[in-house]
C-alpha positions in Angstrom: 50.9 -111.5 -75.2 47.9 -113.3 -73.6 45.0 -110.4 -73.6 42.7 -112.7 -71.8 44.9 -112.7 -68.6 46.1 -109.0 -69.0 42.6 -107.2 -69.3 41.0 -108.8 -66.1 44.5 -107.9 -64.4 44.4 -104.2 -65.6 40.7 -104.1 -64.8 41.6 -105.3 -61.1 44.4 -102.6 -60.8 42.1 -100.0 -62.1 39.2 -100.8 -59.6 41.6 -101.2 -56.6 43.2 -97.3 -57.8 39.4 -96.4 -57.8 38.7 -97.8 -54.4 41.6 -96.2 -52.9 40.7 -92.7 -54.5 37.1 -92.9 -53.0 38.5 -93.7 -49.4 41.1 -90.8 -49.7 38.3 -88.7 -50.8 36.0 -89.8 -47.8 39.1 -89.6 -45.3 39.7 -86.0 -46.7 36.0 -85.0 -46.1 36.3 -86.3 -42.7 39.4 -84.2 -42.0 37.3 -81.2 -43.5 34.4 -81.5 -40.9 37.0 -82.2 -38.0 39.1 -79.1 -38.7 36.5 -76.5 -37.9 34.4 -78.6 -35.3 34.2 -75.8 -32.7 34.2 -72.8 -35.6 30.7 -74.1 -37.2 28.9 -74.1 -33.9 30.6 -71.1 -32.5 27.8 -69.2 -31.6 26.8 -72.1 -29.1 30.2 -72.6 -27.9 30.6 -68.7 -26.9 27.3 -68.9 -24.7 28.8 -71.7 -23.1 31.8 -69.6 -22.4 29.8 -67.2 -20.7 27.4 -69.4 -18.8 30.1 -71.8 -17.5 33.5 -70.7 -17.7 32.9 -66.9 -16.1 33.6 -65.2 -19.3 31.8 -62.1 -20.0 30.6 -61.5 -23.5 33.3 -59.3 -24.6 35.8 -61.7 -23.5 33.9 -64.8 -24.5 34.2 -63.3 -28.0 37.9 -62.6 -27.6 38.3 -66.6 -26.8 36.5 -67.6 -30.1 38.3 -65.2 -32.1 41.8 -66.0 -30.8 40.9 -69.6 -32.0 39.9 -68.3 -35.4 43.1 -66.4 -35.7 45.1 -69.9 -34.8 43.3 -71.3 -37.7 44.5 -68.3 -40.0 47.9 -68.3 -39.0 48.6 -72.1 -39.6 46.5 -71.5 -43.1 48.9 -68.7 -44.1 52.1 -70.6 -42.9 51.2 -74.0 -44.6 51.3 -72.8 -48.3 54.7 -71.3 -47.7 56.0 -74.7 -46.6 54.0 -77.2 -48.4 56.4 -78.2 -50.8 58.9 -79.5 -47.9 56.4 -80.6 -45.7 54.8 -84.3 -45.1 51.2 -83.7 -45.2 50.4 -86.9 -42.8 52.7 -85.8 -40.1 51.4 -82.4 -40.4 47.8 -84.0 -40.0 48.8 -86.4 -37.2 50.6 -83.2 -35.2 46.9 -81.1 -36.0 45.0 -83.8 -34.6 47.0 -84.3 -31.5 47.1 -80.2 -31.2 43.4 -80.2 -31.1 42.8 -83.3 -28.9 45.2 -81.9 -26.2 44.0 -78.2 -26.4 40.3 -78.9 -26.2 40.7 -81.4 -23.2 43.1 -79.4 -21.3 40.9 -76.5 -21.9 38.4 -78.2 -19.6 40.5 -77.9 -16.8 42.5 -74.7 -17.4 43.0 -72.7 -14.3 42.7 -69.2 -15.4 41.2 -67.4 -18.5 44.6 -66.6 -19.8 45.8 -70.3 -20.1 42.4 -70.9 -21.9 43.1 -68.4 -24.2 46.5 -69.9 -25.0 44.9 -73.3 -25.4 42.2 -72.0 -27.8 44.8 -70.8 -30.0 46.6 -74.2 -29.9 43.2 -75.4 -31.0 42.9 -73.1 -34.0 46.5 -73.9 -35.0 45.5 -77.6 -35.1 42.5 -76.8 -37.0 43.7 -74.8 -39.5 46.2 -77.4 -40.2 43.4 -80.1 -40.7 41.3 -77.4 -42.8 44.0 -76.5 -45.2 45.1 -79.8 -45.9 41.9 -81.6 -46.2 40.8 -78.6 -48.7 44.2 -79.5 -50.7 43.5 -83.3 -50.8 39.9 -82.8 -52.3 41.6 -80.2 -54.8 43.6 -82.9 -56.0 40.7 -85.5 -56.5 39.0 -85.9 -59.8 36.0 -83.8 -60.3 36.7 -81.2 -57.6 33.5 -79.6 -58.3 31.4 -82.4 -57.3 33.8 -83.2 -54.4 33.9 -79.9 -52.7 30.4 -79.7 -52.9 30.0 -82.8 -50.8 32.7 -81.7 -48.4 30.8 -78.5 -47.9 27.4 -80.1 -47.5 29.1 -82.4 -45.0 30.2 -79.5 -43.0 26.8 -77.8 -43.0 25.2 -81.1 -41.7 27.7 -81.3 -38.8 26.8 -77.8 -38.0 22.9 -78.0 -38.0 23.0 -81.5 -36.0 25.6 -79.7 -33.7 23.7 -76.4 -32.8 20.6 -78.4 -32.2 22.5 -80.8 -29.8 24.7 -78.6 -28.2 21.8 -77.5 -25.6 21.4 -81.1 -24.5 25.1 -81.4 -23.9 25.2 -78.4 -21.9 22.2 -80.1 -20.0 24.2 -83.3 -19.5 27.4 -82.0 -18.6 28.2 -78.5 -19.2 30.6 -77.1 -21.3 33.3 -79.6 -20.2 31.3 -82.3 -21.7 31.5 -80.4 -25.4 35.1 -79.9 -25.1 35.9 -83.9 -24.5 33.6 -84.5 -27.3 35.9 -81.7 -29.4 38.8 -83.4 -28.0 37.8 -86.9 -29.0 36.4 -86.2 -32.5 39.5 -85.6 -34.0 41.2 -88.9 -32.9 39.0 -90.5 -35.2 41.2 -89.6 -38.2 44.5 -91.1 -36.8 43.7 -94.7 -38.2 43.1 -93.4 -41.8 45.9 -90.8 -42.1 47.7 -93.3 -44.3 45.1 -93.0 -46.8 45.7 -89.3 -47.4 48.8 -87.9 -49.8 52.1 -87.4 -48.5 52.1 -84.2 -50.0 51.4 -82.1 -53.0 54.2 -83.0 -55.1 53.4 -86.7 -54.4 49.7 -86.7 -55.1 49.4 -86.0 -59.1 46.4 -84.1 -60.3 44.1 -86.1 -61.6 41.6 -83.4 -62.9 42.0 -83.0 -66.7 41.2 -79.7 -66.8 43.6 -78.3 -64.1 46.2 -75.5 -65.6 49.1 -73.4 -64.2 47.7 -69.8 -64.5 49.9 -66.9 -64.7 50.8 -65.2 -61.5 48.6 -62.0 -62.1 45.5 -64.4 -62.5 46.4 -66.3 -59.3 46.7 -63.1 -57.3 43.3 -62.0 -58.5 41.8 -65.3 -57.6 43.3 -65.0 -54.2 42.1 -61.5 -53.7 38.7 -62.4 -54.9 38.7 -65.5 -52.1 39.6 -62.9 -49.4 37.2 -60.1 -50.4 34.3 -62.7 -50.5 35.0 -64.1 -47.1 35.7 -60.5 -45.7 32.1 -59.6 -46.8 30.8 -63.2 -45.2 32.4 -62.3 -41.8 30.9 -58.8 -42.1 27.4 -60.1 -42.7 27.3 -63.1 -40.7 28.5 -61.6 -37.3 25.4 -59.2 -37.4 22.5 -61.1 -39.1 20.9 -62.2 -35.6 21.2 -58.8 -34.7 19.9 -57.8 -37.7 17.0 -59.4 -37.2 16.2 -58.3 -33.3 16.9 -54.7 -34.3 14.1 -55.3 -36.7 11.8 -56.5 -34.2 11.7 -59.9 -34.6 11.8 -62.0 -31.1 15.1 -64.0 -30.6 13.4 -67.4 -31.2 12.1 -66.2 -34.7 15.7 -65.0 -35.8 17.1 -68.3 -34.4 14.4 -70.4 -36.2 14.9 -68.6 -39.4 18.9 -69.2 -39.3 18.4 -72.6 -38.4 16.3 -73.1 -41.4 19.1 -71.5 -43.4 21.5 -73.9 -42.2 19.6 -76.7 -44.0 19.1 -74.4 -47.0 23.3 -74.4 -46.8 23.0 -77.9 -46.8 20.8 -78.1 -50.0 23.0 -75.6 -51.8 26.1 -77.6 -51.2 24.7 -80.8 -52.5 23.0 -78.6 -55.7 26.9 -77.6 -56.6 27.9 -81.0 -55.9 25.5 -82.9 -58.0 24.8 -80.3 -60.8 28.0 -78.2 -60.6 29.5 -79.8 -64.0 26.5 -79.4 -65.9 26.0 -75.4 -64.6 29.2 -74.7 -65.2 31.6 -72.4 -62.9 31.1 -69.0 -64.3 27.5 -69.5 -64.2 27.8 -71.1 -60.8 29.7 -68.1 -59.4 27.9 -65.3 -61.1 24.5 -66.5 -59.7 25.6 -67.3 -56.2 28.0 -64.5 -55.5 25.6 -61.9 -57.2 22.6 -63.3 -56.4 23.3 -64.5 -52.7 24.7 -60.8 -51.8 22.3 -58.5 -53.7 19.2 -60.3 -51.8 21.0 -58.7 -48.5 19.5 -55.4 -49.9 16.2 -56.4 -48.6 17.3 -56.4 -44.9 17.9 -52.5 -45.1 14.0 -51.8 -44.9 11.7 -53.1 -42.5 11.0 -56.7 -42.9 8.6 -59.4 -41.5 9.6 -62.8 -40.2 8.6 -64.4 -43.4 11.0 -61.9 -45.4 13.6 -62.2 -43.0 13.8 -66.1 -43.1 13.3 -66.1 -46.9 16.4 -63.7 -47.4 18.9 -65.7 -44.9 17.8 -69.2 -46.6 18.4 -67.7 -50.1 21.6 -66.2 -48.8 22.9 -69.2 -47.2 22.0 -71.4 -50.2 24.0 -69.3 -52.6 26.6 -69.3 -49.7 26.9 -72.9 -50.0 27.0 -72.5 -53.7 29.5 -70.1 -53.9 32.3 -71.9 -51.7 32.9 -75.3 -53.3 32.6 -73.2 -56.7 35.5 -71.1 -55.5 37.3 -73.7 -53.9 37.0 -76.0 -57.4 38.2 -73.1 -59.2 41.4 -72.5 -57.2 41.8 -76.3 -57.7 42.1 -76.2 -61.4 44.4 -73.0 -61.3 47.3 -75.1 -60.5 48.7 -78.9 -60.6 49.6 -79.5 -57.0 47.2 -78.1 -54.7 49.0 -74.9 -53.6 46.6 -72.5 -55.0 43.9 -74.2 -52.6 46.1 -74.0 -49.5 46.4 -70.2 -50.3 42.7 -69.8 -50.7 42.3 -71.4 -47.7 44.4 -68.9 -45.7 42.6 -66.3 -47.7 39.2 -67.8 -46.3 40.4 -67.7 -42.9 41.6 -64.2 -42.9 38.9 -62.9 -44.1 36.1 -64.9 -41.6 38.8 -63.7 -39.0 38.8 -60.0 -39.8 35.3 -59.6 -41.5 33.6 -59.4 -37.8 36.3 -56.5 -36.8 35.5 -54.5 -39.8 32.0 -54.9 -39.3 32.3 -53.6 -35.9 34.2 -50.6 -37.2 31.4 -49.6 -39.8 28.7 -50.1 -37.0 30.9 -47.5 -34.9 29.9 -45.0 -37.4 27.0 -46.2 -39.2 23.9 -48.7 -38.8 22.9 -52.5 -40.0 22.3 -50.8 -43.5 26.0 -49.7 -43.6 27.1 -53.0 -42.8 25.0 -54.7 -45.4 26.1 -52.1 -48.1 29.9 -52.6 -47.2 29.0 -56.6 -47.2 27.8 -56.4 -50.7 30.2 -53.8 -52.4 32.9 -56.7 -51.3 30.9 -59.4 -52.8 30.6 -57.6 -56.1 34.2 -57.0 -56.1 35.3 -60.5 -55.3 33.0 -61.6 -58.3 34.8 -59.0 -60.8 38.0 -60.4 -59.1 37.4 -63.9 -59.6 35.8 -63.5 -63.3 39.4 -62.8 -64.8 41.1 -65.6 -63.9 38.2 -68.1 -64.8 38.0 -66.5 -68.2 41.7 -66.8 -68.4 41.8 -70.5 -67.3 39.1 -71.4 -70.0 41.0 -69.6 -72.7 44.0 -71.7 -71.6 42.0 -74.9 -71.7 40.4 -74.2 -75.0 43.9 -73.7 -76.6 45.2 -76.8 -75.1 42.2 -79.1 -76.0 41.8 -77.1 -79.2 37.9 -77.1 -79.1 35.4 -74.4 -79.9 34.8 -71.6 -77.3 31.3 -72.5 -76.8 32.1 -75.6 -75.3 34.5 -74.5 -72.5 33.7 -71.1 -71.4 31.8 -72.5 -68.6 34.4 -75.2 -67.5 
């Protein structure tokens, strides 16, 4: 055999595969940013519903909520049928639903029609969120890649919240809805780069191991409780600040700054997650990020409020990619990431309602207490499958425990 010819050919094939993998990753990240395009800037969108469409604040909240429940519904259904679905076809359908629903919302003749259209947008958004997360989970080095995905979502959110007032000034809520309709269409030329399905996209992460059912259930419950807690706290964080005597602009400034700290958190895990180790990252981010909220149960100054929300948002955006990357190595075909995404959306959709129920018989301190309790419970539940995965990995590779406990 002429190795002088074979080696360059093999090298060229490997380079071509690497290029395709990078392209697939970037398309998956683009889909992951497009999916929650409305949800990420939801506070500003709700204001637009009230100012330009005649909704009262309660009705505007329902309009936002119905979209999140659409995301949750498609996130729940996709894991059930993922083995039989062509992921590319689902992504195209999701893009078209988002484009149609957003564009039609600009011309909706009644509030009821508007709510139906927002639900359709949520269905499409949930498809993109779920399958983009699954595609990233099937990539090599999911710790790094989930960190970068969350980082770009946070960058979009920070820029979006900054630019929405200018969009309103130029064209009201219709201009924003037209943007939401057009943005998903950018994905269509690149859909062919994404996997057709989990079974056709071999898991390239060497640490992926099929966990027992009980360990998977514990991981999914941890994901659910974490995002219920997140929904509880995030829904009332603005009001916690104003209730403590801070001005609205002060609170807005603190939360905007916290968005950039969230970008830093996601980047930190993406760049350093493999070296930090998943167990350490989850312990510090879930427990540290939640316990710092207890400071808000006492009277706080602007500086203290800003510090707390920045630390909280930093750790939240370390924890999210850490949790998703853990799900990616708990099975070999991306189904755990799909199921975990459903848990995430259910948690975010139900958290504010649970917070409202706590508020009806308590105070903001009780809201914080409920959130912190659920955060801590989620850490206990994720700790078991992470340890179980590390044990199975040690057995598979027959290496010392000290080398793999923090995989």
